[in-house]
DSSP file (Angstrom, degrees, kcal/mol; ACC not computed):
  #  RESIDUE AA STRUCTURE BP1 BP2  ACC     N-H-->O    O-->H-N    N-H-->O    O-->H-N    TCO  KAPPA ALPHA  PHI   PSI    X-CA   Y-CA   Z-CA
    1    1 A M     >        0   0    0      0, 0.0     4,-1.9     0, 0.0     5,-0.2   0.000 360.0 360.0 360.0 -45.1  -43.2  -13.9   39.6
    2    2 A F  H  >  +     0   0    0      1,-0.2     4,-2.3     2,-0.2     5,-0.1   0.864 360.0  56.1 -62.7 -35.5  -40.8  -10.9   39.8
    3    3 A R  H  > S+     0   0    0      2,-0.2     4,-2.5     1,-0.2    -1,-0.2   0.905 105.5  50.1 -64.7 -42.8  -37.8  -13.2   39.5
    4    4 A K  H  > S+     0   0    0      1,-0.2     4,-2.6     2,-0.2    -1,-0.2   0.909 111.4  49.2 -61.6 -41.9  -39.1  -14.7   36.2
    5    5 A Y  H  X S+     0   0    0     -4,-1.9     4,-2.6     2,-0.2     5,-0.2   0.904 111.1  50.0 -63.2 -42.2  -39.7  -11.2   34.8
    6    6 A Y  H  X S+     0   0    0     -4,-2.3     4,-2.1     2,-0.2    -2,-0.2   0.917 112.8  45.4 -63.9 -45.1  -36.1  -10.2   35.9
    7    7 A V  H  X S+     0   0    0     -4,-2.5     4,-2.6     2,-0.2     5,-0.2   0.926 114.8  48.3 -64.7 -45.9  -34.5  -13.3   34.3
    8    8 A F  H  X S+     0   0    0     -4,-2.6     4,-2.5     1,-0.2    -2,-0.2   0.928 113.1  46.3 -62.0 -46.0  -36.6  -12.9   31.1
    9    9 A S  H  X S+     0   0    0     -4,-2.6     4,-2.2     2,-0.2    -1,-0.2   0.863 112.5  51.3 -67.5 -34.7  -35.8   -9.2   30.8
   10   10 A S  H  X S+     0   0    0     -4,-2.1     4,-2.2    -5,-0.2    -2,-0.2   0.927 111.8  46.3 -66.4 -44.9  -32.1   -9.8   31.4
   11   11 A L  H  X S+     0   0    0     -4,-2.6     4,-2.5     2,-0.2    -2,-0.2   0.905 112.8  50.5 -63.0 -41.8  -31.9  -12.5   28.8
   12   12 A F  H  X S+     0   0    0     -4,-2.5     4,-2.2    -5,-0.2    -2,-0.2   0.913 110.3  49.6 -63.3 -42.3  -33.8  -10.3   26.3
   13   13 A L  H  X S+     0   0    0     -4,-2.2     4,-2.2     2,-0.2    -1,-0.2   0.896 110.8  49.7 -63.8 -41.5  -31.4   -7.4   27.0
   14   14 A V  H  X S+     0   0    0     -4,-2.2     4,-2.4     2,-0.2    -2,-0.2   0.911 110.7  50.0 -63.9 -43.0  -28.3   -9.7   26.5
   15   15 A M  H  X S+     0   0    0     -4,-2.5     4,-2.3     1,-0.2    -2,-0.2   0.888 110.8  49.7 -64.8 -38.1  -29.8  -11.0   23.2
   16   16 A V  H  X S+     0   0    0     -4,-2.2     4,-2.4     2,-0.2    -1,-0.2   0.919 111.1  48.8 -65.9 -43.3  -30.4   -7.5   22.0
   17   17 A L  H  X S+     0   0    0     -4,-2.2     4,-2.3     2,-0.2    -2,-0.2   0.896 111.8  49.2 -64.3 -39.9  -26.9   -6.4   22.8
   18   18 A V  H  X S+     0   0    0     -4,-2.4     4,-2.2     2,-0.2    -1,-0.2   0.913 111.7  49.3 -64.8 -42.2  -25.4   -9.4   21.1
   19   19 A A  H  X S+     0   0    0     -4,-2.3     4,-1.8     2,-0.2    -2,-0.2   0.896 111.4  49.3 -64.5 -40.4  -27.5   -8.7   18.0
   20   20 A I  H  X S+     0   0    0     -4,-2.4     4,-0.8     1,-0.2    -2,-0.2   0.930 113.8  44.5 -65.8 -45.3  -26.5   -5.0   17.9
   21   21 A T  H  < S+     0   0    0     -4,-2.3    -1,-0.2     1,-0.2    -2,-0.2   0.841 112.7  52.2 -70.3 -31.4  -22.8   -5.8   18.2
   22   22 A A  H  < S+     0   0    0     -4,-2.2    -1,-0.2     1,-0.2    -2,-0.2   0.845 114.9  41.6 -71.6 -32.6  -23.0   -8.6   15.6
   23   23 A C  H  < S+     0   0    0     -4,-1.8    -1,-0.2    -5,-0.2    -2,-0.2   0.499  87.4 118.2 -92.6  -4.8  -24.7   -6.3   13.1
   24   24 A A     <  -     0   0    0     -4,-0.8     3,-0.1    -3,-0.2    -3,-0.0  -0.351  69.7-113.9 -65.8 142.2  -22.5   -3.3   13.8
   25   25 A A        -     0   0    0      1,-0.1     3,-0.1    -2,-0.0    -1,-0.1  -0.459  35.9-101.8 -73.2 146.2  -20.5   -2.1   10.8
   26   26 A P        -     0   0    0      0, 0.0    -1,-0.1     0, 0.0     3,-0.1  -0.295  49.8 -84.4 -65.2 155.5  -16.7   -2.3   11.1
   27   27 A A        -     0   0    0      1,-0.1     2,-0.2    -3,-0.1    -3,-0.0  -0.352  50.5-108.6 -62.2 137.3  -14.9    0.9   11.9
   28   28 A A        -     0   0    0     -3,-0.1    -1,-0.1     1,-0.1     3,-0.0  -0.472  28.8-128.8 -71.2 134.1  -14.1    2.9    8.9
   29   29 A Q        -     0   0    0     -2,-0.2     2,-0.1     1,-0.1    -1,-0.1  -0.593  31.6-101.5 -79.7 142.9  -10.5    3.0    7.8
   30   30 A P        -     0   0    0      0, 0.0     2,-0.4     0, 0.0    -1,-0.1  -0.410  38.5-111.4 -65.0 139.3   -9.0    6.4    7.3
   31   31 A V        -     0   0    0     -2,-0.1     2,-0.4    -3,-0.0    46,-0.0  -0.577  33.7-146.2 -74.0 124.4   -8.8    7.3    3.6
   32   32 A S        -     0   0    0     -2,-0.4     2,-0.2    45,-0.1    46,-0.1  -0.754   6.3-133.2 -96.8 138.6   -5.1    7.4    2.6
   33   33 A E        -     0   0    0     -2,-0.4    46,-1.0     1,-0.1     2,-0.5  -0.538  27.5-106.0 -84.2 154.6   -3.9    9.8    0.1
   34   34 A V  E     -a   79   0A   0     -2,-0.2    46,-0.2    44,-0.1     2,-0.2  -0.703  41.2-173.2 -84.9 124.7   -1.6    8.6   -2.7
   35   35 A K  E     -a   80   0A   0     44,-3.1    46,-3.4    -2,-0.5     2,-0.5  -0.615  22.8-111.0-110.0 171.9    2.0    9.7   -2.1
   36   36 A T  E     -a   81   0A   0     44,-0.3     2,-0.6    -2,-0.2    46,-0.2  -0.914  17.9-161.7-111.6 130.7    5.0    9.4   -4.4
   37   37 A L  E     -a   82   0A   0     44,-3.4    46,-2.6    -2,-0.5     2,-0.5  -0.945  14.3-153.3-108.3 112.9    8.0    7.1   -3.6
   38   38 A R  E     -a   83   0A   0     -2,-0.6     2,-0.6    44,-0.2    46,-0.2  -0.769   6.3-163.9 -92.6 125.8   11.0    8.1   -5.7
   39   39 A V  E     -a   84   0A   0     44,-2.7    46,-2.8    -2,-0.5     2,-0.3  -0.946  10.0-151.2-111.1 119.1   13.5    5.4   -6.5
   40   40 A G  E     -a   85   0A   0     -2,-0.6     2,-0.4    44,-0.2    46,-0.2  -0.714  10.0-169.0 -94.9 140.4   16.9    6.6   -7.6
   41   41 A N  E     -a   86   0A   0     44,-2.6    46,-3.0    -2,-0.3     2,-0.7  -0.992   9.0-164.6-128.8 124.2   19.2    4.7   -9.9
   42   42 A I  E     +a   87   0A   0     -2,-0.4    46,-0.2    44,-0.2    44,-0.1  -0.918  33.2 147.4-108.3 106.3   22.8    5.5  -10.7
   43   43 A M  E     -a   88   0A   0     44,-2.0    46,-2.7    -2,-0.7     2,-0.5  -0.921  54.1 -92.8-135.7 158.1   23.7    3.6  -13.7
   44   44 A P        +     0   0    0      0, 0.0     9,-0.9     0, 0.0    10,-0.3  -0.629  44.3 160.2 -76.2 123.0   26.1    4.2  -16.7
   45   45 A F        +     0   0    0     -2,-0.5     2,-0.3     8,-0.2     5,-0.1   0.450  68.4  38.3-114.5  -9.5   24.2    5.7  -19.6
   46   46 A T  S    S+     0   0    0      3,-0.0     3,-0.4     7,-0.0    45,-0.3  -0.909  95.9  34.0-133.3 163.0   27.3    7.1  -21.3
   47   47 A G  S >  S-     0   0    0     -2,-0.3     3,-1.2     1,-0.2     4,-0.2  -0.449 109.6 -35.8  90.7-164.7   30.8    5.7  -21.8
   48   48 A Q  T 3  S+     0   0    0      1,-0.3     3,-0.4    -2,-0.1    -1,-0.2   0.776 137.4  46.8 -69.9 -28.1   32.0    2.2  -22.3
   49   49 A A  T >> S+     0   0    0     -3,-0.4     3,-1.1     1,-0.2     4,-0.9   0.176  75.8 114.3 -99.0  17.3   29.5    0.6  -19.9
   50   50 A A  H <>  +     0   0    0     -3,-1.2     4,-2.5     1,-0.3     5,-0.2   0.791  64.4  67.7 -61.5 -28.9   26.5    2.5  -21.4
   51   51 A L  H 3> S+     0   0    0     -3,-0.4     4,-2.1     1,-0.2    -1,-0.3   0.863  95.0  56.9 -61.3 -35.3   24.9   -0.7  -22.7
   52   52 A W  H <> S+     0   0    0     -3,-1.1     4,-2.1     1,-0.2    -1,-0.2   0.961 111.5  41.0 -59.4 -51.9   24.2   -2.0  -19.2
   53   53 A G  H  X S+     0   0    0     -4,-0.9     4,-2.2    -9,-0.9    -2,-0.2   0.886 113.9  52.8 -64.1 -39.4   22.2    1.1  -18.3
   54   54 A Q  H  < S+     0   0    0     -4,-2.5    -1,-0.2   -10,-0.3    -2,-0.2   0.835 113.2  44.2 -67.9 -31.6   20.4    1.3  -21.7
   55   55 A Y  H  X S+     0   0    0     -4,-2.1     4,-0.6    -5,-0.2    -1,-0.2   0.830 117.2  43.9 -80.0 -33.2   19.3   -2.4  -21.3
   56   56 A L  H  X S+     0   0    0     -4,-2.1     4,-1.9    -5,-0.2     5,-0.2   0.823  99.0  70.1 -82.7 -32.0   18.2   -2.2  -17.7
   57   57 A R  H  X S+     0   0    0     -4,-2.2     4,-2.2     1,-0.2     5,-0.2   0.906  96.3  49.4 -58.4 -49.1   16.4    1.2  -17.8
   58   58 A P  H  > S+     0   0    0      0, 0.0     4,-2.3     0, 0.0    -1,-0.2   0.894 111.1  50.7 -60.7 -37.8   13.3    0.1  -19.8
   59   59 A G  H  X S+     0   0    0     -4,-0.6     4,-2.1     1,-0.2    -2,-0.2   0.893 110.6  48.6 -65.3 -39.2   12.8   -3.0  -17.6
   60   60 A M  H  X S+     0   0    0     -4,-1.9     4,-2.0     2,-0.2    -1,-0.2   0.880 111.3  50.3 -68.6 -37.5   12.9   -0.9  -14.5
   61   61 A E  H  X S+     0   0    0     -4,-2.2     4,-2.1     2,-0.2    -2,-0.2   0.897 110.8  49.0 -67.4 -40.0   10.4    1.6  -15.9
   62   62 A V  H  X S+     0   0    0     -4,-2.3     4,-2.4    -5,-0.2    -2,-0.2   0.904 109.9  51.8 -65.5 -40.9    8.0   -1.2  -17.0
   63   63 A Y  H  X S+     0   0    0     -4,-2.1     4,-2.0     1,-0.2    -2,-0.2   0.910 110.3  48.1 -63.1 -42.0    8.2   -2.7  -13.5
   64   64 A A  H  X S+     0   0    0     -4,-2.0     4,-2.3     1,-0.2    18,-0.3   0.890 110.7  52.2 -64.6 -38.7    7.4    0.6  -11.9
   65   65 A Q  H  X S+     0   0    0     -4,-2.1     4,-2.2     2,-0.2    -2,-0.2   0.904 108.4  50.4 -64.3 -41.3    4.5    1.1  -14.3
   66   66 A L  H  X S+     0   0    0     -4,-2.4     4,-1.3     2,-0.2    -2,-0.2   0.892 110.0  50.3 -64.1 -39.7    3.1   -2.3  -13.4
   67   67 A I  H  <>S+     0   0    0     -4,-2.0     5,-2.6     1,-0.2     3,-0.3   0.924 111.2  48.7 -62.8 -43.8    3.3   -1.5   -9.7
   68   68 A N  H ><5S+     0   0    0     -4,-2.3     3,-1.4     1,-0.2    -2,-0.2   0.855 106.9  55.6 -66.8 -35.0    1.5    1.8  -10.2
   69   69 A E  H 3<5S+     0   0    0     -4,-2.2    -1,-0.2     1,-0.3    -2,-0.2   0.810 104.1  55.2 -66.6 -28.8   -1.3    0.1  -12.3
   70   70 A D  T 3<5S-     0   0    0     -4,-1.3    -1,-0.3    -3,-0.3    -2,-0.2   0.328 135.2 -86.9 -84.6   8.0   -1.9   -2.3   -9.4
   71   71 A G  T < 5 -     0   0    0     -3,-1.4    -3,-0.2    -5,-0.1    -2,-0.1   0.449  66.1 -96.5 103.2   1.3   -2.5    0.7   -7.0
   72   72 A G      < -     0   0    0     -5,-2.6     2,-0.4    -6,-0.2     9,-0.2  -0.341  64.5 -36.0  86.6-169.2    1.1    1.3   -6.0
   73   73 A L  E     -B   80   0A   0      7,-2.8     7,-2.8    -2,-0.1     2,-0.7  -0.768  51.5-143.7 -93.8 134.9    2.9    0.1   -2.9
   74   74 A K  E     +B   79   0A   0     -2,-0.4     2,-0.5     5,-0.2     5,-0.2  -0.890  22.9 172.8-100.7 118.6    1.0   -0.1    0.4
   75   75 A I  E >   -B   78   0A   0      3,-2.3     3,-1.8    -2,-0.7     2,-0.3  -0.958  66.8 -43.3-125.7 110.2    3.2    0.9    3.4
   76   76 A G  T 3  S-     0   0    0     -2,-0.5    -2,-0.0     1,-0.3     0, 0.0  -0.574 122.1 -28.2  68.6-127.5    1.1    1.1    6.6
   77   77 A N  T 3  S+     0   0    0     -2,-0.3     2,-0.3    -3,-0.1    -1,-0.3   0.327 121.9  93.1 -98.6   5.1   -2.1    2.9    5.7
   78   78 A D  E <   - B   0  75A   0     -3,-1.8    -3,-2.3   -46,-0.1     2,-0.4  -0.725  63.0-145.2-104.5 149.9   -0.5    4.9    2.9
   79   79 A R  E     -aB  34  74A   0    -46,-1.0   -44,-3.1    -2,-0.3     2,-0.4  -0.928  15.9-161.7-109.9 136.5   -0.4    4.1   -0.8
   80   80 A Y  E     -aB  35  73A   0     -7,-2.8    -7,-2.8    -2,-0.4     2,-0.4  -0.972  11.2-146.5-122.7 130.0    2.7    5.2   -2.8
   81   81 A K  E     -a   36   0A   0    -46,-3.4   -44,-3.4    -2,-0.4     2,-0.5  -0.757  28.7-123.6 -86.1 141.1    3.1    5.5   -6.5
   82   82 A V  E     -a   37   0A   0     -2,-0.4     2,-0.5   -18,-0.3   -44,-0.2  -0.742  26.7-174.0 -92.6 129.9    6.6    4.6   -7.7
   83   83 A E  E     -a   38   0A   0    -46,-2.6   -44,-2.7    -2,-0.5     2,-0.4  -0.987  14.4-145.6-123.8 121.1    8.6    7.2   -9.7
   84   84 A M  E     -a   39   0A   0     -2,-0.5     2,-0.4   -46,-0.2   -44,-0.2  -0.686  10.9-166.7 -89.3 136.8   11.9    6.1  -11.1
   85   85 A T  E     -a   40   0A   0    -46,-2.8   -44,-2.6    -2,-0.4     2,-0.5  -0.993   5.3-160.9-123.4 126.8   14.8    8.6  -11.3
   86   86 A F  E     -a   41   0A   0     -2,-0.4     2,-0.4   -46,-0.2   -44,-0.2  -0.919   7.5-175.7-114.3 131.3   17.8    7.8  -13.4
   87   87 A I  E     -a   42   0A   0    -46,-3.0   -44,-2.0    -2,-0.5     2,-0.4  -0.977  30.8-115.0-125.1 137.7   21.2    9.4  -13.1
   88   88 A D  E     -a   43   0A   0     -2,-0.4   -46,-0.1   -46,-0.2    -2,-0.0  -0.572  23.4-170.3 -74.3 123.4   24.2    8.8  -15.3
   89   89 A G        +     0   0    0    -46,-2.7    -1,-0.1    -2,-0.4     2,-0.1  -0.246  18.8 172.4-106.1  43.9   27.0    7.2  -13.4
   90   90 A Y        +     0   0    0    -47,-0.2   -43,-0.1     1,-0.1    -2,-0.0  -0.303   5.3 166.3 -58.3 126.2   29.6    7.6  -16.1
   91   91 A G        -     0   0    0    -45,-0.3   -42,-0.1    -2,-0.1   -43,-0.1  -0.823  27.7-140.2-143.1 101.8   33.0    6.6  -14.9
   92   92 A P        -     0   0    0      0, 0.0   -45,-0.0     0, 0.0    -2,-0.0  -0.289  25.8-107.6 -64.8 144.9   35.6    6.1  -17.5
   93   93 A A              0   0    0      1,-0.1   -45,-0.0     0, 0.0   -46,-0.0  -0.468 360.0 360.0 -69.1 141.3   38.0    3.2  -17.1
   94   94 A P              0   0    0      0, 0.0    -1,-0.1     0, 0.0     0, 0.0   0.507 360.0 360.0 -70.2 360.0   41.5    4.3  -16.2
């Protein structure tokens, strides 16, 4: 009689433990703050090759804006907003 009680209580305990672990909520992920990723571009904006820089800059700004609208770049557990920085790389032809 004691053996039946022991088997029944052991099975019941195992079923309760399985139910608890199956219904347990997943571990909460740490909330990541949004950081800024600065991307630098050195392109000609003045001089003879200025058209290249003037044509490429708007496309790069739109692409960064689209990335930011989608929540930015996820690297590890962190989210990064993209910020474009443009520097004039004027170099006159010799």
